[in-house]
C-alpha positions, -999 to 999 in steps of 0.1 A, spaced: 325 463 307 343 430 314 362 411 287 339 385 270 346 349 276 346 342 238 347 367 209 344 359 172 353 384 145 346 378 108 344 341 113 343 322 80 342 284 74 343 271 39 339 235 28 351 223 -6 324 205 -26 332 171 -40 338 168 -76 318 142 -94 325 126 -129 354 149 -135 334 181 -129 346 209 -107 331 212 -73 321 245 -58 331 255 -23 304 264 2 305 288 31 289 271 60 297 302 82 299 335 65 315 365 83 300 361 117 308 384 147 297 377 183 306 380 219 296 357 248 298 373 283 299 357 318 264 351 332 244 355 300 227 332 276 232 337 239 209 317 217 217 308 181 186 299 160 179 290 124 168 260 104 189 230 98 219 238 75 221 274 86 256 269 101 248 269 138 266 236 147 296 245 125 299 278 144 296 260 177 324 236 168 346 266 159 339 283 192 348 250 210 381 248 191 369 215 175 371 230 141 393 257 126 378 287 109 389 293 73 394 329 82 385 353 110 394 351 147 381 335 179 395 350 211 393 336 246 392 364 272 406 387 245 435 364 234 434 349 200 431 311 201 453 308 169 484 312 191 475 288 218 501 264 231 493 231 249 489 247 284 465 273 269 443 246 255 442 229 289 429 261 304 405 266 276 391 231 278 384 235 315 367 269 310 346 261 279 326 228 279 302 213 254 269 195 258 260 176 226 227 169 210 228 131 214 239 122 249 242 85 241 268 90 215 288 115 236 293 89 264 317 60 262 295 29 262 322 8 279 326 32 309 304 32 339 291 66 352 317 67 380 345 60 356 334 87 332 333 113 360 364 101 378 385 104 346 377 141 344 382 148 381 416 130 383 429 143 350 423 179 361 434 173 397 400 183 410 398 154 434 421 128 449 416 91 453 405 98 489 379 124 479 368 109 446 337 91 458 325 122 476 332 144 445 313 120 422 283 120 446 283 158 447 283 159 409 255 134 405 235 152 432 239 185 414 222 171 383 194 154 403 208 118 404 214 96 434 250 84 435 241 50 452 217 42 424 235 55 393 273 54 400 279 19 386 255 20 356 266 20 319 251 45 294 228 18 279 212 13 313 201 49 315 172 68 299 178 96 275 172 122 302 196 104 326 223 102 299 220 140 293 223 146 331 255 126 332 268 146 302 260 178 321 276 165 352 308 157 332 308 192 318 303 208 352 330 187 368 357 211 356 339 242 369 336 259 335 330 295 327 309 288 296 287 259 284 280 255 246 249 234 242 241 222 207 204 212 207 206 196 241 169 189 243 160 176 208 165 139 214 145 139 246 108 135 254 88 167 261 85 161 299 122 153 301 131 184 281 115 206 307 135 189 335 169 193 316 161 229 307 153 238 343 185 221 353 206 241 329 190 274 341 195 265 377 232 256 372 238 288 351 222 310 377 239 294 407 274 294 391 271 326 370 279 306 338 278 319 303 256 297 281 255 294 243 222 276 234 217 263 199 180 254 195 151 251 171 126 258 199 119 295 199 97 291 230 128 278 249 149 306 234 124 332 245 122 318 280 158 317 290 181 337 266 193 373 270 204 377 234 197 359 201 213 357 167 193 343 137 213 325 111 204 316 75 228 300 50 258 308 73 250 345 77 236 364 106 204 380 93 192 395 126 206 399 161 199 416 194 181 414 227 157 384 227 126 404 235 133 428 207 142 401 181 114 377 189 89 403 200 93 427 171 114 410 144 128 432 117 138 405 92 113 384 71 132 352 78 129 357 116 92 363 111 90 331 91 107 311 119 82 325 144 54 316 121 67 280 116 54 267 149 31 237 148 -6 245 146 -37 224 146 -53 240 115 -38 224 83 -49 254 62 -31 278 85 -1 256 86 1 256 47 -2 293 46 26 297 70 48 273 50 42 294 19 52 325 38 83 308 51 93 298 16 88 334 4 109 347 33 137 322 26 138 332 -10 142 369 1 169 359 25 190 345 -3 193 380 -17 213 390 14 238 417 4 272 411 20 279 449 19 249 456 42 260 465 78 262 434 100 243 433 133 266 444 162 265 417 189 290 433 212 277 444 245 240 442 238 219 434 268 184 423 273 
C-alpha cells in the first residue's frame, strides 16, 4: 500500500480556559487522541455536531495550528521538523477550501489578481502565459474568463465565490484538498453544483479529499471512509457504507436520526433520542480501543 498523503497519530489539541474573577480555568481538549490516514484518490469525511473538534483537527492537518501532542506526517515525514522549503512543498500539495468563501477572498483583489498571485508565486505560469492559465482555471470551475476575470468578490454570488476559492486551491495542482463545510453557506441548488464540481475535480485529478460536513446525505454520496467525532474523540470510524448503513455507536445513530422531518412529534422523539445518546457518549472510556483508520477501504 502506498504511503498516505497525511497521517495523524495520537493528535491532541488542548485550549486553556479563561480564568474569571480570580478563579482557576480548566483546560479543554478540543481534539482528543485522534488517529487517521488520508490516501491519494480517496474521500475521508469527518462528521459530528458543532463543537466536536472537526475544524480544529482540520487546522492541525493544514499546519495552521500546532497540536499540543501527537504527530502529523506528510508522506511519512513528521511536519514537526519542516524547514521553509518543506513548507512550500506542503502548501502546494495540501490546499484548503473554507466554509465562508467571501471571507477567504481578499475584497480588494479582482479574480485575475487573486489567481495570478498564486500562479506567479509558485512559477506555474509566466507573464506571457498568465492570461491563458487564468482562463483555464476559471474554465475548470465552470466560469467564463471574459465575464469574471475582472470582478471583485462582492460582485460575485456565493456559489461563484466558492468556485473562485476552488480555482485558487486547484491552481497549485495539489494532492489533497481539505474542505471545511464548503457547502454550508450556499443555497441548496448551488450546493449541488459545487458538490458535483468537487467530485469531478477529485476524480479527474486523483485527488485526496477530506470533507468536513454536517450533511450525512452528502457524506454518504461521495465519501469512501468516515470518522464520527464527539467532544474531540473519535467514537466510530470505518467504510462509509458500514458506518452509516449499520452504525455501531449510539451517537452515530443519533446523528442519522437528526435529519429534518415534517412530523413535529417524530422530530421531538428523535431529539430526545439524540440527547440520550449524547449523554452516553460522554461516558467514553479513553482506555477503550480506538478505531483503526489505517488502510480501511470502502
